[in-house]
Every structure is written in structure tokens, then in C-alpha cells.
matplotlib code that plots the C-alpha trace (Angstrom):
import matplotlib.pyplot as plt

x = [0.4, 0.8, -1.3, -2.7, -6.0, -6.7, -6.6, -9.2, -12.1, -11.5, -10.6, -13.7, -15.8, -14.3, -14.6, -15.1, -12.1, -9.9, -7.3, -6.7, -4.6, -2.1, -0.9, 1.2, 3.3, 1.3, 2.4, -0.7, 1.1, 1.6, -1.5, -5.1, -7.7, -11.2, -14.5, -15.9, -19.0, -22.5, -23.8, -26.9, -29.9, -31.9, -34.7, -37.8, -40.1, -37.3, -38.7, -36.4, -36.0, -35.3, -32.8, -31.3, -30.6, -28.8, -24.9, -22.7, -22.1, -19.4, -15.9, -14.7, -11.3, -8.4, -4.8, -3.8, -4.2, -1.1, 0.7, 0.3, 3.6, 6.7, 7.9, 11.8, 14.6, 17.4, 15.3, 16.9, 16.3, 16.0, 16.1, 13.8, 13.6, 10.6, 11.2, 8.1, 4.4, 1.4, -1.9, -4.8, -5.7, -9.2, -9.9, -6.4, -7.0, -8.5, -11.8, -10.3, -13.4, -14.8, -18.0, -19.0, -21.1, -23.9, -23.6, -27.1, -25.4, -23.5, -24.5, -21.3, -21.9, -22.3, -25.1, -23.5, -23.8, -21.3, -18.9, -18.9, -20.8, -19.1, -18.6, -21.9, -19.3, -18.5, -20.1, -22.9, -21.1, -18.5, -20.5, -19.9, -17.1, -15.6, -16.0, -15.4, -15.9, -12.4, -11.8, -9.8, -11.4, -8.1, -7.8, -11.1, -10.7, -7.5, -8.5, -11.7, -8.8, -6.3, -4.8, -6.9, -4.0, 0.3, 0.8, 3.5, 5.6, 6.0, 7.4, 8.5, 11.0, 11.8, 13.0, 14.6, 16.9, 17.5, 16.2, 13.7, 11.6, 10.3, 12.4, 10.4, 11.9, 10.9, 12.8, 12.2, 12.2, 13.3, 14.0, 12.4, 9.1, 6.7, 6.8, 4.2, 5.4, 7.8, 7.9, 7.2, 8.1, 8.2, 10.7, 11.1, 14.4, 16.4, 18.3, 20.9, 24.4, 27.4, 29.5, 30.0, 27.7, 26.4, 24.3, 25.5, 27.2, 24.9, 22.3, 22.2, 18.5, 17.8, 18.8, 15.5, 15.0, 18.6, 20.3, 23.1, 22.0, 21.3, 22.6, 20.4, 20.3, 21.7, 19.0, 21.2, 21.4, 24.6, 22.8, 22.6, 19.4, 19.9, 17.1, 15.7, 16.9, 15.7, 14.3, 15.7, 13.7, 13.5, 12.1, 9.8, 6.4, 6.4, 3.5, 3.0, 2.9, 3.6, 5.0, 3.6, 4.9, 7.3, 4.2, 4.3, 1.3, 0.3, -3.2, -3.8, -7.2, -8.1, -4.8, -4.1, -0.3, 0.1, 2.8, 4.2, 3.3, 4.7, 1.6, 3.6, 6.6, 4.7, 4.5, 1.2, 0.3, -1.6, -3.9, -5.7, -2.6, -2.9, 0.3, 1.0, 3.9, 5.9, 9.0, 11.9, 15.2, 18.4, 21.8, 25.0, 25.3, 21.5, 20.6, 17.4, 17.1, 15.0, 14.6, 16.1, 18.2, 21.7, 20.1, 21.6, 19.6, 19.2, 21.2, 18.3, 15.1, 13.4, 9.4, 7.0, 3.2, 2.9, 0.2, -0.2, -3.5, -4.9, -6.6, -4.7, -6.0, -7.2, -5.6, -2.5, -3.3, -3.9, -1.1, 0.9, -1.3, -0.2, 3.4, 3.3, 5.8, 5.0, 8.5, 6.6, 4.8, 3.9, 0.1, -0.3, 1.0, -2.1, -5.2, -6.5, -5.6, -8.4, -11.2, -10.3, -7.3, -8.5, -12.3, -11.5, -9.0, -11.6, -14.5, -13.0, -13.2, -14.7, -13.4, -12.3, -8.7, -9.1, -10.4, -12.4, -14.7, -16.3, -20.0, -20.7, -22.4, -19.2, -18.2, -15.7, -11.8, -9.6, -9.2, -8.5, -5.4, -3.8, -0.5, 0.9, 4.7, 8.2, 11.0, 15.0, 17.5, 19.0, 20.5, 19.8, 22.2, 23.2, 20.9, 20.3, 18.0, 15.3, 15.6, 12.0, 11.0, 8.5, 8.3, 4.6, 5.3, 5.6, 2.4, 1.6, 1.6, -1.5, -3.6, -6.9, -10.3, -12.3]
y = [12.2, 14.8, 17.4, 17.9, 20.2, 18.0, 15.0, 16.7, 16.1, 12.7, 12.0, 13.7, 11.7, 8.8, 9.4, 12.0, 9.9, 10.0, 11.9, 9.6, 8.1, 10.4, 9.6, 6.5, 4.4, 1.6, -1.1, -2.6, -4.9, -7.0, -7.4, -8.3, -6.5, -8.7, -6.6, -7.3, -9.2, -8.0, -9.7, -12.0, -10.2, -11.0, -13.9, -11.6, -13.9, -14.4, -12.7, -10.8, -13.1, -16.0, -13.5, -12.8, -16.8, -17.5, -17.8, -14.8, -16.2, -13.1, -14.3, -11.3, -11.9, -11.6, -13.0, -16.7, -18.4, -18.9, -21.9, -24.9, -24.5, -23.4, -21.5, -21.2, -21.5, -18.5, -15.0, -13.4, -10.1, -9.9, -6.6, -6.1, -3.2, -2.6, -3.0, -2.1, -1.1, -2.2, -0.4, -0.6, -3.9, -3.5, -7.5, -7.2, -6.2, -7.2, -6.9, -3.7, -3.1, -6.6, -5.5, -6.6, -3.4, -3.9, -7.3, -9.3, -12.1, -10.2, -11.4, -9.4, -6.3, -4.0, -6.4, -4.9, -1.5, 1.4, 2.2, 5.5, 8.5, 9.0, 11.9, 13.0, 13.3, 9.9, 7.9, 5.3, 2.3, 3.3, 2.4, -1.3, -3.4, -6.0, -9.6, -10.9, -7.5, -6.2, -2.4, -1.2, 2.1, 3.8, 0.5, 0.9, 4.4, 3.7, 0.9, 2.9, 4.9, 2.4, 3.3, 6.6, 8.8, 9.3, 7.8, 9.3, 6.3, 8.3, 5.4, 3.1, 5.9, 6.6, 3.1, 2.5, 5.8, 4.9, 8.2, 6.1, 3.1, 1.2, -1.5, -4.2, -5.6, -9.1, -9.8, -12.1, -15.0, -18.6, -18.3, -21.4, -22.0, -22.0, -19.0, -18.2, -14.8, -12.3, -8.7, -6.8, -3.0, -0.8, 2.1, 4.8, 5.3, 8.5, 6.8, 4.8, 4.8, 6.1, 4.3, 0.7, -1.3, 1.8, 1.1, 1.0, 4.0, 7.5, 7.6, 11.0, 10.3, 10.0, 14.1, 15.7, 19.4, 20.2, 17.9, 15.6, 12.4, 9.4, 5.6, 3.0, 0.1, -2.9, -5.2, -8.3, -7.9, -5.3, -1.7, 0.3, 2.6, 5.3, 6.1, 9.2, 9.8, 7.6, 5.1, 1.6, -1.4, -0.9, 2.6, 2.4, 0.6, -3.2, -5.2, -8.9, -11.3, -14.9, -17.2, -20.0, -22.4, -19.5, -16.8, -14.0, -12.5, -9.3, -8.0, -5.4, -4.1, -3.5, -2.5, 1.2, 0.9, 2.8, 1.9, 4.1, 3.7, 5.7, 7.3, 8.1, 9.8, 11.1, 9.3, 8.3, 7.1, 3.6, 2.0, -1.0, -2.5, -6.2, -7.7, -10.8, -12.1, -15.3, -15.2, -16.8, -18.0, -17.3, -18.9, -16.9, -16.2, -15.2, -18.9, -19.9, -22.8, -25.4, -26.6, -29.9, -31.4, -29.9, -26.6, -24.9, -22.0, -18.9, -15.9, -13.6, -13.4, -12.0, -11.4, -12.2, -11.8, -9.2, -7.5, -4.3, -3.1, -0.3, 3.2, 6.3, 9.6, 11.6, 14.8, 13.2, 11.8, 15.6, 16.5, 13.5, 14.3, 18.1, 17.0, 14.3, 15.2, 14.0, 15.8, 18.8, 20.4, 19.7, 18.8, 21.3, 24.2, 23.1, 24.8, 21.2, 20.6, 22.6, 21.8, 18.2, 16.6, 17.9, 17.2, 13.4, 12.4, 13.7, 12.1, 8.6, 8.2, 5.2, 4.6, 5.7, 6.2, 5.6, 2.2, 2.2, 4.8, 2.5, 2.0, 5.7, 7.3, 9.5, 11.1, 8.9, 10.4, 8.1, 6.1, 2.4, 1.2, -1.7, -2.6, -5.1, -5.1, -7.1, -6.7, -7.7, -8.4, -4.8, -3.3, -0.5, 2.5, 5.4, 7.6, 11.2, 14.2, 14.6, 17.8, 18.1, 19.5, 22.3, 22.6, 23.4, 25.8, 26.2, 25.0, 22.6, 19.8, 21.5, 20.7, 19.0, 18.8, 22.1]
z = [-16.6, -18.9, -17.7, -21.0, -21.8, -24.7, -22.6, -19.7, -22.1, -22.0, -18.3, -17.4, -19.6, -18.0, -13.9, -11.6, -9.9, -12.4, -10.4, -8.4, -11.5, -11.2, -8.1, -8.3, -10.3, -12.5, -14.6, -16.6, -18.8, -15.8, -14.1, -15.4, -13.7, -13.0, -12.5, -9.3, -9.5, -7.8, -4.6, -5.3, -4.4, -1.3, -1.5, -1.6, 0.8, 3.5, 6.7, 8.8, 11.6, 9.0, 7.6, 10.9, 11.3, 8.5, 8.6, 7.4, 3.9, 2.9, 2.7, 4.4, 2.9, 5.5, 5.8, 6.2, 9.5, 12.0, 11.8, 14.6, 15.4, 14.7, 17.5, 18.8, 17.3, 16.7, 16.5, 13.8, 11.8, 7.7, 6.1, 2.3, 0.3, -1.8, -5.2, -7.0, -6.5, -8.2, -7.1, -9.8, -9.3, -7.5, -6.8, -4.6, -0.7, 2.2, 4.5, 6.1, 8.1, 8.4, 6.6, 3.4, 2.2, 0.4, 0.3, 1.5, 2.7, 5.4, 8.9, 10.8, 13.2, 10.0, 8.6, 5.0, 5.5, 4.9, 8.2, 7.8, 5.9, 2.4, 0.3, -1.8, -4.5, -4.7, -7.7, -5.9, -7.1, -5.1, -1.9, -2.5, -1.3, -4.0, -3.5, -0.3, 1.4, 0.3, 0.7, -2.0, -3.1, -4.6, -7.1, -8.2, -8.9, -10.8, -12.7, -14.6, -16.3, -16.9, -20.3, -20.7, -19.4, -19.2, -15.6, -13.2, -11.3, -8.6, -6.4, -8.7, -10.3, -6.9, -6.0, -9.5, -8.7, -5.4, -4.1, -1.4, -0.8, 2.3, 4.1, 5.5, 8.8, 9.8, 13.4, 15.8, 13.2, 13.6, 9.7, 9.2, 7.0, 10.3, 13.4, 15.5, 16.2, 14.3, 14.0, 11.4, 10.6, 7.5, 7.6, 5.1, 3.8, 2.2, -0.2, -1.4, 1.1, -0.6, 2.0, 1.8, -0.1, -2.3, -5.4, -9.1, -10.5, -10.4, -13.5, -14.7, -15.8, -11.9, -11.2, -9.4, -8.4, -9.9, -7.0, -8.2, -9.5, -7.6, -7.6, -8.7, -6.2, -7.2, -5.6, -4.7, -0.6, -1.0, -1.1, 2.1, 2.2, 4.8, 7.4, 9.0, 12.7, 15.1, 12.3, 13.7, 14.1, 17.7, 18.0, 15.0, 15.2, 15.4, 14.6, 15.7, 13.1, 11.8, 9.1, 7.7, 4.7, 4.5, 3.8, 6.2, 7.1, 9.8, 11.0, 12.6, 11.4, 15.2, 15.8, 17.0, 15.3, 11.9, 9.4, 6.6, 3.1, 0.1, -2.3, -5.3, -3.8, -0.7, 2.8, 4.4, 7.6, 6.8, 9.9, 10.2, 8.3, 6.9, 4.6, 3.3, 1.3, -0.1, 1.5, -1.0, 1.3, 0.0, 0.4, 0.8, -2.7, -3.5, -4.5, -3.5, -1.2, -1.9, 1.6, 1.5, 4.5, 3.1, 2.3, 5.2, 7.1, 4.6, 5.2, 3.4, 1.8, -1.0, -1.0, -4.1, -4.6, -1.7, -0.6, 1.7, 2.6, 5.1, 5.2, 4.1, 5.5, 2.7, 3.8, 3.1, 0.1, -1.1, -0.6, -2.0, -5.4, -5.5, -5.7, -8.7, -11.1, -14.7, -16.2, -17.2, -14.3, -10.8, -10.1, -7.6, -10.2, -13.0, -13.0, -12.5, -9.4, -7.9, -10.3, -10.8, -8.7, -5.3, -5.5, -7.2, -4.4, -1.6, -3.2, -3.0, 1.1, 2.1, 5.5, 9.2, 9.7, 13.3, 13.0, 16.7, 15.1, 12.7, 11.9, 14.4, 11.5, 11.0, 7.5, 6.5, 6.7, 5.1, 1.5, 1.4, -0.3, -1.6, -2.6, -4.7, -4.3, -4.6, -2.2, -2.3, 0.4, 1.7, 4.6, 7.1, 6.2, 8.3, 10.1, 8.6, 9.0, 6.7, 3.9, 3.6, -0.2, -0.6, -4.5, -4.0, -1.3, 2.3, 3.8, 1.3, 4.0, 5.1, 2.5, 2.8, 1.7, 1.4]

ax = plt.figure().add_subplot(projection="3d")
ax.plot(x, y, z, "-o")
ax.set_aspect("equal")
plt.show()
């Protein structure tokens, strides 16, 4: 986004949540956003006893079910690198809190009520979930201003330049169409390795902060992404999942586990995670295997139609918002940060980061987010220490909502 004074009037008129558009990379040409449909009104002559006896007619959208079989076989590990995020689709996602807020047909424990107390600055319509109880406050905020501002493609630019991505690691997997029990990890990376299996030649357009240009990834399974010290699958959080008809799924909505998530170029800690995606089996030269008897076992996978959703702490999102760089100025150094960006991010809270605190009348402290993504075969490279960037000042990671 160009943080220009001329744009401010249009942005403010559009929505108080406009600043959320600054935070992530979006490709609006590929996806069509459909506005959510308002839930039907309750029957005026239905008694409270009759209403209580009605079945829960809200979809409570979740991941696909587990397969009935498919256990056994060789337990293998596959590594994929997230190649692209899209976050402006408000209809994408899942019912993260298992409550269809504002839906009179919801007969869950929450009975259609918000699971936490939202900010008084939030727009009234933000209190309601999308169809199926989908929680995706960030997606709704982004779609409101779609096409209104230039977007800083933080994460997608970072991936394209080989500076960093998320590695999706699937282990304990038999490599077949169905598997009842797989392990899934997400690992942050520190850039393409320069030793053995490097990306393409360095791109001068990928230089940042005066550092040497980085090498864009090839995306063909030969890239090695360096990881932080200790960031191996056995030492990072592993979440139980499954594969049905080659569709990967995890459901950690009531788990205490957290997984990393890039918000622009800043890591956030997602709780209550749901992840799905279609695995495409590949042969030794990257050819798609058709599943026939002579196809052989896959040597790698790519993933398409992926969806990653969860609850991100608002404090971490504020930090990420300040680090947005449109090529002209960091958001944290703009006067708009204190007057518009920080207040807008803080007003987007709609959930609790600790999933055990739902429905306790506490102030919301997190924002529901959903990313649609694709991933390609990759490899885990060397372990390296993190080199912190502090362009907004040494205490920027302590930012929050005032």
C-alpha cells in the first residue's frame, strides 16, 4: 500500500478496518469473493421450549472426516514449502469456536452468542460469523477494501525472493490415498540454502535492507530451506491428522498446540488450527501419478486447494502491521500507524487465543484468520540462528493495543 495522504480519505470512508489490507499479500485476480448470506430470522411464534428442542441446523463447517481404513504401510516423511498465500476470501475457513454467532438456528453450547467480548470500536456486523459459522475476521476486513489500495505483498514477495516461507512437514504417512494417523508440522524458514540444491541465481530485485540479493526458489523439489536452530520435525509441534482420498486434514480446534503462521513477513502463533489440502502424488521426475497399478509409490507431493485457519494474537498482528513495507516507507514510521492502522487491527479482535477460555465473558484477544495456499516439494536445509530485524526500533516486538 502506498501510504499516501490522498488515499487516506477513501480508505477511511470505506471502513475502519482498512488498515488490515496493509498486512498481507493478496492476488485479487484469481479468486471471486461472495458476500455472506444473513441467517434466517427466528419464528416469532416459537416458544422457548420448542426452540430448545429444535436440532442444531448450523453447518459448523469443519475439515473432512477421517477415512474408515488406510492404516499401515511404510511410514515416510514428506516436506513441502508454501508457495503462495491468499487471505481476502471471507467465505474461506472453518467454524473455529464451534459456535455460529448470530445464527438463531445454532443449538450448540454457545447458542449463537459471541464467544468473547469484542472491542467497542468494532463494526456491528463484525459480531456475526459467515455461513456455516466460519470465523474469518481478517478475510472480511480485507474484502471490504479490495481494489481500494495498493497491497504490500509481504509474504508472497518473501517466498518469491527465497527469503523465507513455511515448510509443511507430513510424517508417519504411508504415502497412500488413505491414512488414519499422520503427523503434521509447520516450520518457519530463514531462506534458501546456498549449499546443495540452492534456488535460482540471485535476483537483484530481491535485495532488502542493504543485504545481498537472495535466490528465488525453483519449486521443483530441489530447494533446501534453512531453518532456525532446533527447528526439526521431532522438536517442533506435531499435530495429529489424517489423509482421505489424498486430502490432508488436521483439526486442532480444542488442542493446546500452536503452529506458526506468516502475517505479512512476521510470524504469528496460531491456536485452534484447522488445515486441509489436496495432495497430488508425484513421481521421480515430478510427473503426476495417476494412481494406476503401475504408477508406483510417490516420491514427493505437491498440495493444492489448501486452507489454513486459526486464531492469531492481536499483539503479534500489531507488530506485523508496523513492519509492512510498500517500498517507500515502513508503516511503523508513518503517522497513519497510530491514527488508523493500530486502532483498526485492534478493533478486529473476535476470538480468544486460548481456546479453553471461550464463552467465559472475557475480552477478545485474538483475530480469526484464514489463508488459502498452495505448496510444492522442498527439503529441510541447515539450522541457523535467527538474525532479528529491528527497522521499527529495538522494542517494536513489545507493541500491542493501547
